[in-house]
DRENDO-1510 file (C-alpha; in Angstrom, 1 decimal, always signed):
<recs>
REC; n; res; u; v; w
REC; 1; MET; +27.9; -130.2; +37.8 .
REC; 2; ILE; +26.7; -128.0; +40.6 .
REC; 3; ARG; +26.1; -124.3; +41.3 .
REC; 4; TYR; +28.8; -122.2; +42.9 .
REC; 5; ASP; +27.0; -119.3; +44.6 .
REC; 6; VAL; +29.5; -116.6; +43.8 .
REC; 7; GLY; +28.1; -113.3; +42.6 .
REC; 8; THR; +29.6; -110.6; +40.6 .
REC; 9; GLU; +30.6; -108.5; +43.6 .
REC; 10; LYS; +32.6; -111.4; +45.1 .
REC; 11; LEU; +34.3; -112.0; +41.7 .
REC; 12; ASP; +35.2; -108.3; +41.4 .
REC; 13; THR; +36.6; -108.2; +44.9 .
REC; 14; ALA; +38.6; -111.4; +44.4 .
REC; 15; VAL; +40.0; -110.2; +41.1 .
REC; 16; ASP; +41.0; -106.9; +42.5 .
REC; 17; ALA; +42.8; -108.6; +45.3 .
REC; 18; ILE; +44.9; -110.6; +42.8 .
REC; 19; SER; +45.4; -107.7; +40.3 .
REC; 20; PRO; +44.0; -104.2; +41.2 .
REC; 21; THR; +44.5; -103.1; +37.5 .
REC; 22; TRP; +43.0; -106.1; +35.8 .
REC; 23; ARG; +39.4; -104.9; +35.4 .
REC; 24; THR; +40.6; -101.6; +34.0 .
REC; 25; ARG; +42.8; -103.3; +31.5 .
REC; 26; ALA; +40.1; -105.7; +30.6 .
REC; 27; ALA; +37.6; -102.9; +30.0 .
REC; 28; ALA; +40.0; -101.2; +27.7 .
REC; 29; ARG; +40.5; -104.3; +25.6 .
REC; 30; THR; +36.7; -105.0; +25.5 .
REC; 31; ALA; +36.1; -101.5; +24.2 .
REC; 32; GLY; +38.5; -102.2; +21.4 .
REC; 33; PHE; +36.7; -105.5; +20.5 .
REC; 34; ILE; +33.4; -103.8; +20.4 .
REC; 35; ALA; +34.7; -101.0; +18.2 .
REC; 36; ALA; +36.2; -103.7; +15.8 .
REC; 37; GLY; +33.2; -105.9; +16.0 .
REC; 38; GLU; +35.3; -109.0; +16.6 .
REC; 39; TYR; +37.8; -110.5; +19.0 .
REC; 40; GLU; +41.4; -109.9; +18.0 .
REC; 41; GLU; +44.5; -109.4; +20.2 .
REC; 42; ALA; +48.2; -110.4; +20.2 .
REC; 43; SER; +48.2; -111.7; +23.7 .
REC; 44; SER; +45.6; -112.2; +26.5 .
REC; 45; ILE; +45.5; -111.4; +30.2 .
REC; 46; TRP; +42.6; -113.7; +31.4 .
REC; 47; SER; +45.0; -116.3; +32.8 .
REC; 48; GLU; +45.8; -113.8; +35.6 .
REC; 49; VAL; +42.4; -114.4; +37.2 .
REC; 50; LYS; +42.3; -118.2; +36.9 .
REC; 51; PRO; +43.0; -118.7; +40.6 .
REC; 52; VAL; +39.8; -116.8; +41.4 .
REC; 53; TYR; +37.7; -119.4; +39.7 .
REC; 54; MET; +39.7; -122.3; +41.0 .
REC; 55; ALA; +39.0; -121.1; +44.6 .
REC; 56; ALA; +35.4; -120.4; +43.9 .
REC; 57; GLN; +34.9; -123.9; +42.6 .
REC; 58; SER; +36.9; -125.6; +45.4 .
REC; 59; ASN; +39.5; -126.6; +42.8 .
REC; 60; LYS; +37.0; -128.7; +40.9 .
REC; 61; CYS; +36.4; -128.8; +37.2 .
REC; 62; VAL; +33.2; -126.7; +36.7 .
REC; 63; PHE; +31.8; -129.3; +34.3 .
REC; 64; CYS; +32.8; -132.8; +35.3 .
REC; 65; GLU; +33.6; -132.1; +39.0 .
REC; 66; ARG; +36.9; -133.8; +39.1 .
REC; 67; GLN; +39.1; -132.2; +41.8 .
REC; 68; PHE; +42.6; -131.0; +41.4 .
REC; 69; GLU; +45.2; -129.4; +43.7 .
REC; 70; ASP; +45.2; -125.8; +44.8 .
REC; 71; ALA; +46.3; -122.7; +42.9 .
REC; 72; ILE; +50.0; -123.3; +43.8 .
REC; 73; HIS; +50.1; -127.0; +42.7 .
REC; 74; GLY; +47.1; -127.4; +40.4 .
REC; 75; LYS; +47.0; -124.3; +38.3 .
REC; 76; ILE; +48.6; -126.0; +35.3 .
REC; 77; GLU; +45.8; -128.6; +35.3 .
REC; 78; PHE; +43.1; -126.0; +34.7 .
REC; 79; ASP; +42.1; -123.8; +31.8 .
REC; 80; LEU; +40.3; -120.6; +32.3 .
REC; 81; GLU; +37.2; -121.5; +30.2 .
REC; 82; HIS; +35.2; -119.0; +28.2 .
REC; 83; PHE; +31.6; -120.2; +28.6 .
REC; 84; ARG; +30.5; -118.4; +25.5 .
REC; 85; PRO; +33.2; -118.7; +22.9 .
REC; 86; LYS; +35.0; -115.4; +22.2 .
REC; 87; SER; +35.8; -116.2; +18.5 .
REC; 88; SER; +34.0; -118.3; +15.9 .
REC; 89; ILE; +31.5; -120.9; +17.0 .
REC; 90; ALA; +31.4; -124.4; +15.5 .
REC; 91; LYS; +28.2; -126.3; +15.0 .
REC; 92; TRP; +27.5; -129.0; +17.6 .
REC; 93; PRO; +27.3; -131.9; +17.3 .
REC; 94; ASP; +29.9; -132.1; +14.6 .
REC; 95; PRO; +29.3; -135.2; +12.3 .
REC; 96; ALA; +33.0; -135.6; +11.9 .
REC; 97; ARG; +33.6; -135.9; +15.6 .
REC; 98; HIS; +30.3; -136.8; +17.4 .
REC; 99; THR; +27.8; -139.7; +17.2 .
REC; 100; TYR; +25.0; -137.8; +18.9 .
REC; 101; ALA; +21.9; -136.9; +17.0 .
REC; 102; TYR; +18.8; -134.9; +18.1 .
REC; 103; ASP; +15.4; -134.3; +16.7 .
REC; 104; PHE; +15.6; -130.6; +17.5 .
REC; 105; PRO; +18.0; -127.9; +16.4 .
REC; 106; THR; +21.1; -127.1; +18.4 .
REC; 107; GLY; +22.4; -123.9; +16.7 .
REC; 108; ASP; +24.4; -123.2; +13.6 .
REC; 109; HIS; +28.0; -122.2; +13.0 .
REC; 110; ALA; +28.8; -118.6; +13.6 .
REC; 111; ALA; +31.8; -116.9; +12.1 .
REC; 112; ILE; +31.9; -114.3; +14.9 .
REC; 113; GLY; +31.5; -115.4; +18.5 .
REC; 114; TYR; +30.8; -113.5; +21.7 .
REC; 115; TYR; +33.7; -111.2; +21.4 .
REC; 116; TRP; +32.4; -108.6; +23.8 .
REC; 117; LEU; +32.5; -111.2; +26.6 .
REC; 118; ALA; +36.1; -112.2; +26.1 .
REC; 119; TYR; +36.9; -110.4; +29.4 .
REC; 120; GLY; +33.6; -110.8; +31.1 .
REC; 121; LEU; +34.0; -112.2; +34.6 .
REC; 122; SER; +30.6; -113.8; +34.3 .
REC; 123; ASN; +31.7; -115.7; +31.2 .
REC; 124; TYR; +34.6; -117.5; +32.9 .
REC; 125; ALA; +35.0; -120.8; +34.7 .
REC; 126; ALA; +37.9; -123.1; +35.7 .
REC; 127; SER; +37.7; -126.2; +33.6 .
REC; 128; CYS; +39.9; -129.3; +33.3 .
REC; 129; LYS; +41.8; -129.5; +30.0 .
REC; 130; ASN; +39.7; -132.4; +28.8 .
REC; 131; CYS; +36.4; -130.7; +29.3 .
REC; 132; ASN; +37.6; -127.4; +27.8 .
REC; 133; THR; +40.1; -128.2; +25.1 .
REC; 134; ASN; +39.0; -131.6; +23.9 .
REC; 135; LEU; +35.2; -131.5; +24.5 .
REC; 136; LYS; +34.0; -127.9; +24.7 .
REC; 137; SER; +36.5; -126.3; +22.3 .
REC; 138; ASN; +34.6; -123.5; +20.4 .
REC; 139; TYR; +31.2; -125.2; +20.5 .
REC; 140; PHE; +28.1; -123.6; +22.2 .
REC; 141; PRO; +24.8; -125.4; +21.3 .
REC; 142; ILE; +21.8; -123.2; +21.6 .
REC; 143; ALA; +18.0; -123.2; +20.9 .
REC; 144; GLY; +16.8; -120.2; +18.9 .
REC; 145; ASN; +18.9; -117.2; +18.0 .
REC; 146; ARG; +22.3; -116.1; +19.5 .
REC; 147; GLY; +22.7; -112.9; +21.3 .
REC; 148; THR; +24.6; -109.9; +19.9 .
REC; 149; ALA; +26.8; -107.2; +21.4 .
REC; 150; GLN; +23.8; -104.8; +20.9 .
REC; 151; GLN; +21.0; -107.1; +22.1 .
REC; 152; GLY; +22.9; -108.9; +24.8 .
REC; 153; ILE; +22.3; -112.6; +25.9 .
REC; 154; THR; +19.3; -112.3; +28.2 .
REC; 155; ALA; +16.9; -113.8; +25.6 .
REC; 156; GLU; +19.2; -116.7; +24.7 .
REC; 157; GLN; +18.3; -120.3; +25.3 .
REC; 158; PRO; +21.6; -122.1; +25.8 .
REC; 159; PHE; +21.7; -125.8; +26.2 .
REC; 160; LEU; +24.8; -125.6; +28.4 .
REC; 161; CYS; +24.5; -124.3; +31.9 .
REC; 162; TYR; +26.6; -121.6; +33.5 .
REC; 163; PRO; +26.9; -122.7; +37.1 .
REC; 164; ILE; +28.7; -119.7; +38.8 .
REC; 165; GLY; +26.4; -117.3; +40.4 .
REC; 166; THR; +22.6; -117.4; +40.0 .
REC; 167; SER; +22.1; -116.0; +36.5 .
REC; 168; ASP; +21.3; -119.5; +35.2 .
REC; 169; THR; +19.3; -122.5; +36.3 .
REC; 170; ASP; +20.8; -124.6; +39.1 .
REC; 171; PRO; +22.6; -127.5; +37.3 .
REC; 172; GLU; +21.1; -130.0; +39.8 .
REC; 173; GLU; +17.7; -129.1; +38.5 .
REC; 174; LEU; +18.9; -130.2; +35.0 .
REC; 175; LEU; +20.7; -133.4; +35.7 .
REC; 176; THR; +21.1; -135.9; +38.5 .
REC; 177; PHE; +22.6; -139.4; +38.9 .
REC; 178; VAL; +21.4; -143.0; +39.3 .
REC; 179; ALA; +24.4; -144.7; +40.9 .
REC; 180; THR; +27.3; -143.4; +38.8 .
REC; 181; THR; +25.3; -142.6; +35.6 .
REC; 182; ALA; +24.1; -139.1; +34.9 .
REC; 183; VAL; +20.5; -138.7; +33.8 .
REC; 184; PRO; +18.6; -135.6; +32.7 .
REC; 185; LYS; +15.8; -134.0; +34.7 .
REC; 186; GLY; +13.8; -130.8; +34.6 .
REC; 187; ASN; +10.3; -129.5; +34.6 .
REC; 188; THR; +10.2; -128.3; +31.0 .
REC; 189; CYS; +11.1; -129.9; +27.6 .
REC; 190; HIS; +13.9; -127.4; +27.2 .
REC; 191; ASP; +15.3; -128.1; +30.6 .
REC; 192; ARG; +15.3; -131.9; +30.0 .
REC; 193; ARG; +17.0; -131.3; +26.7 .
REC; 194; ARG; +19.6; -129.1; +28.4 .
REC; 195; GLY; +20.3; -132.0; +30.9 .
REC; 196; GLN; +20.7; -134.5; +28.1 .
REC; 197; ILE; +23.0; -132.3; +26.0 .
REC; 198; MET; +25.1; -131.4; +29.0 .
REC; 199; ILE; +25.6; -135.1; +29.7 .
REC; 200; ASP; +26.4; -135.8; +26.0 .
REC; 201; PHE; +28.5; -132.7; +25.5 .
REC; 202; PHE; +30.9; -133.5; +28.3 .
REC; 203; ASP; +30.8; -137.2; +27.9 .
REC; 204; LEU; +29.7; -137.6; +31.5 .
REC; 205; ASN; +28.7; -141.2; +31.0 .
REC; 206; ARG; +31.4; -142.2; +28.5 .
REC; 207; ARG; +34.5; -141.5; +30.7 .
REC; 208; GLU; +35.4; -144.5; +32.8 .
REC; 209; GLU; +37.5; -142.5; +35.3 .
REC; 210; LEU; +34.5; -140.3; +36.1 .
REC; 211; HIS; +32.4; -143.4; +36.8 .
REC; 212; ARG; +35.2; -144.8; +39.0 .
REC; 213; GLN; +35.6; -141.6; +41.0 .
REC; 214; ARG; +31.9; -141.3; +41.5 .
REC; 215; ALA; +31.7; -145.0; +42.6 .
REC; 216; ASN; +34.5; -144.3; +45.2 .
REC; 217; MET; +32.5; -141.3; +46.6 .
REC; 218; ILE; +29.4; -143.4; +46.8 .
REC; 219; VAL; +31.3; -146.1; +48.7 .
REC; 220; LEU; +32.7; -143.5; +51.1 .
REC; 221; LEU; +29.3; -142.0; +51.9 .
REC; 222; GLY; +27.4; -145.3; +51.7 .
REC; 223; SER; +29.7; -147.1; +54.1 .
REC; 224; ALA; +29.3; -144.4; +56.7 .
REC; 225; LEU; +25.5; -144.4; +56.3 .
REC; 226; VAL; +25.4; -148.2; +56.6 .
REC; 227; ASN; +27.5; -148.0; +59.8 .
REC; 228; LEU; +25.2; -145.4; +61.3 .
REC; 229; ALA; +22.0; -147.2; +60.3 .
REC; 230; ASP; +23.2; -150.5; +61.6 .
REC; 231; GLY; +24.3; -149.1; +65.0 .
REC; 232; ARG; +28.0; -149.4; +64.3 .
REC; 233; GLY; +28.7; -145.8; +63.4 .
REC; 234; ASP; +31.0; -143.4; +65.2 .
REC; 235; GLU; +31.8; -139.7; +65.2 .
REC; 236; ALA; +33.9; -140.1; +62.0 .
REC; 237; ASP; +30.9; -141.7; +60.2 .
REC; 238; GLU; +28.7; -138.9; +61.3 .
REC; 239; GLN; +31.1; -136.2; +60.2 .
REC; 240; LEU; +31.7; -137.9; +56.8 .
REC; 241; ALA; +28.0; -138.3; +56.2 .
REC; 242; ARG; +27.4; -134.7; +57.0 .
REC; 243; ARG; +30.3; -133.1; +55.1 .
REC; 244; ILE; +30.8; -135.2; +52.0 .
REC; 245; VAL; +27.7; -133.7; +50.4 .
REC; 246; GLU; +29.2; -130.2; +50.6 .
REC; 247; ASN; +30.4; -128.3; +47.5 .
REC; 248; VAL; +34.1; -128.7; +48.4 .
REC; 249; TYR; +34.2; -132.4; +47.6 .
REC; 250; PRO; +34.4; -134.0; +44.1 .
REC; 251; HIS; +31.3; -135.2; +42.3 .
REC; 252; THR; +28.9; -133.5; +44.7 .
REC; 253; ASN; +25.9; -133.8; +42.4 .
REC; 254; CYS; +26.3; -137.6; +42.3 .
REC; 255; VAL; +26.9; -137.8; +46.0 .
REC; 256; ARG; +23.8; -135.7; +46.8 .
REC; 257; ALA; +21.8; -137.9; +44.5 .
REC; 258; PHE; +22.9; -141.0; +46.3 .
REC; 259; ARG; +22.1; -139.4; +49.7 .
REC; 260; ALA; +18.6; -138.5; +48.4 .
REC; 261; THR; +18.2; -142.2; +47.3 .
REC; 262; TRP; +19.3; -143.4; +50.7 .
REC; 263; ASP; +16.8; -141.2; +52.4 .
REC; 264; SER; +13.9; -142.3; +50.2 .
REC; 265; ASP; +14.7; -145.9; +49.5 .
REC; 266; GLN; +17.4; -147.4; +51.7 .
REC; 267; ASP; +17.1; -150.9; +50.2 .
REC; 268; PHE; +17.7; -149.7; +46.7 .
REC; 269; ALA; +20.6; -147.5; +48.0 .
REC; 270; ARG; +22.2; -150.5; +49.6 .
REC; 271; ARG; +22.1; -152.3; +46.3 .
REC; 272; VAL; +23.7; -149.3; +44.6 .
REC; 273; LEU; +26.4; -149.3; +47.2 .
REC; 274; ARG; +27.2; -152.9; +46.8 .
REC; 275; SER; +27.4; -152.5; +43.0 .
REC; 276; CYS; +29.6; -149.5; +43.3 .
REC; 277; LYS; +32.0; -151.4; +45.6 .
REC; 278; THR; +32.2; -154.2; +43.1 .
REC; 279; TYR; +32.7; -151.8; +40.2 .
REC; 280; TYR; +35.4; -149.8; +42.0 .
REC; 281; ALA; +37.3; -153.0; +42.8 .
REC; 282; SER; +36.9; -154.3; +39.2 .
REC; 283; GLU; +39.5; -154.2; +36.4 .
REC; 284; LYS; +39.6; -151.2; +34.1 .
REC; 285; GLY; +37.2; -151.6; +31.2 .
REC; 286; THR; +34.4; -153.0; +33.3 .
REC; 287; ASP; +30.9; -151.5; +32.6 .
REC; 288; PRO; +29.7; -149.2; +35.4 .
REC; 289; PRO; +26.7; -150.2; +37.6 .
REC; 290; GLN; +23.4; -150.2; +35.8 .
REC; 291; PHE; +19.9; -150.0; +37.3 .
</recs>
């Protein structure tokens, strides 16, 4: 997960370009939810703005960083995710579904969710169907009390991180990677807990395809860096090494972590690279590289 530095003004402008009436219609619906004290409507209109978030995220899942096709060919692969659930909120972890256990509270069930944010542009993201429908569902783990329509959400301490814009912590300050494995980081206890829960919540270390895709990206970058370091590099290697750490490529957090490892400990980075090559070429079901 990485930050996408797209503020509210840019979102407003992009939404208006797609549908000049959407924000007006959304405001009217939001007023109705607030008056009723809950989310309820016969049909929704948020899918109209899904391409805005796909473009802002370079057609990557906001949570696992898998990359899909553009708004013409990849729209069906994405959901428009409500970061804070609009309806009821289930307790996470759910003993019936999850094996995770923590020695700190992660929030209780709530019969009514964040209904006033059902059409909040700062509550949306484009997510792959696995991350949204299968994993996130209507869960939203939190430390302390939940916000309300009257009090707002400023004082909340969510464990998940909203990575669009700058209203929340940069995800790369909460989790990083060693080879293809996500690990928590952070300067405070809450931030380290956030990193661990984000890893667990989205099964970032339990999904083999994510490990294999990350390994492939490390191989691409690492091979270019080795060529350059050993005097065999060319312009293509230089361009690849420079551009592959940009937001537009998949698994940017992992790739940036590998680049930082290369810059600080090249011998260890070369061992990681060799392990990733072996892993990517291995049969499905092989354990990912461990260090």
